[in-house]
N, C-alpha and C positions, 0 to 999 in steps of 0.2 A: 830254880828256874827251870818253866818247863822247856824244853825242846824244841815246841815251836814258838814260846817269845826266843830262845836262843838265836833260832834260824831267822825271825822277824829283823831282831836286833842285830845281825850280824849282813845282813843285805842292806839294813838303812846304813850302815857305816859302810860296809862297799860303794854304796850308790851316793854319797856322801866326802865321800875322800879319797875312791881311784880315782887314777888318772883315765884308766882306760873305760868309765863313765865320763867324765869330767873334761876331757879333754875334747871336744867339740860343744861344752857348751850345754849336752843333755840332748833330747830327742824332742820334739813337740808332741802334745798331748794325744792327737788323734789326727789322722789324713782323711778323716770326714770332709766333705767340701762345706764353703760357708757361704754367705753374704749380707751385704747389707740387709737392716732391717728396715724395713716401710715402715711399720708401726713406730710411734714415740715424736714427738718434738723436744728439740734441746732448751733446756731452759737453764735459767743462772738456781745459786743456790740460793743466793734472798726467796726470788717467788716462789721455792720449792717449802723454804720454811715457813712463810706468810700464810699457807695453805693449812698446817699447822694448830692455827688456829680455829678453821671453820669445820662445821660438822660433816664428818666423814659420810659413805654412801655405799661403803662394800662390809657383806659379810665375808667373814674370817675362822677359820678355825685353826690351830695349830696339833698336829697328830704325831705322835710320837710310834713309829712303826719298829724302831726294833730298839732292845739295848743289847750293848758291846763293851770290849775293855781292848785298850791299847796301851803302847808303850808310851809315858808320859814324855818323855823326851822328845816326840813327834808334837804333841800337843801344845809345849811349853816350853819354852826358851829357857832352858836350865843353868845356864851359864849367864843370865842377865840379873845385873847387881840384885833388884828386888827377891829373885829366887833364890839365890844364893841365900841372904839376908834373913828367908825361912825356911832355910834348912831342905829348901823341895830334891828330893832325888828322882831315881828313874823307879818307874815300877808302873804294873797293870793296872789303868786310870778307866774308871766305870766312865762310858759317853754312852748317849741314846743316840742314833739316826733319822732323822724327824722331816716330814714332809708338811709342807703349809699349803693351803688353800683360798682362796678366796672368790667373789662370785661379785662380777659388776653387773649394774641391773640393766644394759643394755649392752653389751659383750660378753659374758656369756661366764665361766665357769673354768678356774685357772691354779694350777700347780703353781708352787716355788718351792725347788727340788722334787725328790719323787719318792722317795721313802727304800724300802726292798722288796724287791718280788720275791715271792715263795717260792715261783721254781729257780728261780736264780741260785738258792741255798739249797733246792733239793739234787740239783743238778746244773752244777758251774758249769761243766764244762760244755755241757749242750749252749751257753750262753757265752762261750767264748772267753770262759775263764777255768784256765786249765789248774790243774790240782795244786802245782808247786805254787803260782801265784796264791791261787785257796789259802794254800796253808802257810806261807810266809808273810801275807798282810792279818791271819790270826782270823780269816770268813769265819773259819767256823766255830768261832766265839758267839757270832753273832744269835743272839734269840727272838727271834720274831714276836712281834706283837700284835703288828694290823700289819697287814700287807699292803705294797701301794693299790694290786687290786682289788681288794676289801675296800679301801676307802674310794678308791675312784666307781665303786659299783654303786656308793650311796647317793648320787646325785647327778644331776644333767649330766651329760656326754663335757669331755673337756675343750677347752679352742684354744689351749696353748699352754705350754711350761715355761716360766720362768728361770733358768738355771744360775746361783748363785757363782759356778765353775762347775769342771768336769771332771773331777777326781772322781773316783767308782763310785766309795758312797756314795755319792750326791746323785748317780744315774744308776743306780742298783734299782731302780724300781723300773727299769726303761722296759724290761721284759714282761711285764703287767697291763703296758700301757699300748692303745694304737695308736701303729707304725704312721701315722698320717698328723698326727698331731704336731703341728710349729715348735719346734723350741729355739727360746731365746739364750745368749749367751755375752758378754762384755765384750768387746774391741779387741782381735787378737787372743781370743783364749784360744782356740784350736792350734795356735801355733807355740803355744806358752811350752821354753823350753825347760827342761829340769831331769837328770840324770834317773828319778825312778821312771819317766814315761818311757825307757828300755825296757822295762819289765812290762809294763803295762798298757802302753799303745795298743798292741793287739787285740784286747781285750776293751778296751774300750770304743774301738773300731768295730768290733763285734756287735759291742751294743747299741751301736746305731747306724750300723747297718740298714739298710731298706727304709732309712729316714730321710725326709727332705732336708736342703743342706740348711748348716746351723743359720737362727738369725743374729746378724752384732749388730748391737746398739749402737750407735754415732756418736760415742763419746769424743770424739775429736773436734763436736760443735756446739757444746758444750758444757758445764758444772754436772747435769743431771739430764736425764730423758723422765718426762711427762708422759709417759707410758699411751696413757688413750686423749691426751688433751684435753683433760677436762680435773687437772689436778686430782686425781685419784689415787694411782698409783705411780711412783719414780723408779728409776734405777741409778744406782748412786755408783761411779766408779771406786773402786777400792784394790789396786791391782798391789799385790806382794806374794801371800800368797800363793796364787798364780797370776798371769800378766793380764790376762781377765777377769779376775776377781771381781762381783757384786754384788755391792747391797741394795734392800729396796724396803720404800720406805710408802705404806700403805694408811690413808684417812680409811679406818675401818668406822663403821658403827658403833662400836665402843671405845673411839679414841683413837690416835696415830700409832700405830707398830714401825718399828725399824729391826730387819731381818739383815743380819750381819756376815751369815754365812759364814767362812774358816778364816774369815779376816781375824778373829780369835774364837777358836774351840773351848774353850772352860770359863766357867764362873770367876776364878779367883784370877786368870788369866784380866779378864773384861776390867775387875776390881782393883786389879793395880797395875793394870797398863802395860801386860807383861806380854809379845806376840811368840805365833807359836814357836816348834822348834823343827825337828827335822823334817817334816812333815811341809814346810813351805817355803817357797821360791827362793824368797829374797826378802827376809826377815828387816834389814832396814826399812824399806817397801814399806815392806808387810806393817811393820812399828808406826810407822806414817800415817797409813791409812786408821790403822786402830786408834788412836789416838785424833782422829780427824772426827771417827764415826763417834769415839764416848767427847768429844767436846760441840758435836750434835747435841747428844743425849743429855749434858748439862745444861745446853743453853733451852734446852724444853723438854721438861722434867713430866710432862704428861706421854711422854714414849715408850712403849711399852716395849723392852730391846730384848729378842731372841735371836740367840748366840748359835756356834755350829753345831755346837755336841753336848751340852747338859745346860740346863734351866738357871736363870740369873732367882 
């Protein structure tokens, strides 16, 4: 085992087991301000599902921004019966960091999550990620394939960024992207409590610094949000990994797409219905959200599913 792997494992154990971290239920993800999103119309799940039978109108691309390796115990609940039966054990698991983009014929170009910024890897402290955090979370293992800046430069200016959640690996592309782009998150995502936020909140705040308030989807008003009011893009609440974790359904020119974020990190976890491990805030709620998304996929076999960190 490498020193870096041991450091990350010990820190994960400290964050999940120590009363020093758990006594207050954890810290919020960020102190950055938020506001209710004006964009979006609440709809029922049935209305959203009915749209999947119609032709889509979005251009869509999925980008692999970087390769990475992290402990499997964070990605997968190794105590789940299916994981035990399969003999799953901890160790470095190869994953990728993704960025999705789509273009709406009227509303413009959007990203879902942000990939990885080259500058963040070259000078992490300049972007609020201290050396200790960089090492503890194994960020030095990231192998950049295509930076968020390179992806952004290949098309029209961005109209907005929809985030599945606020964990560092999903906002690590922000240093490459203009500071005035609107950011959208799930309800109460910024307040999502977790022991690991004691370590990461300052870095998250730094990456969001100078940007407008986070726009929160109005999930309290419906089962889904029809973002543009034309059944082209939907936001779905998928709490568990974080309180405001959000999945997205897109009706693209090549068929409907389901982006689940870190509700499921791995291909094996999706196939077996096993929720994430130590990286997730509430495993029971995470599993409920995972099974709901799997059921949606089962009802609509034409949905192409994109997971948090591995390809199906």
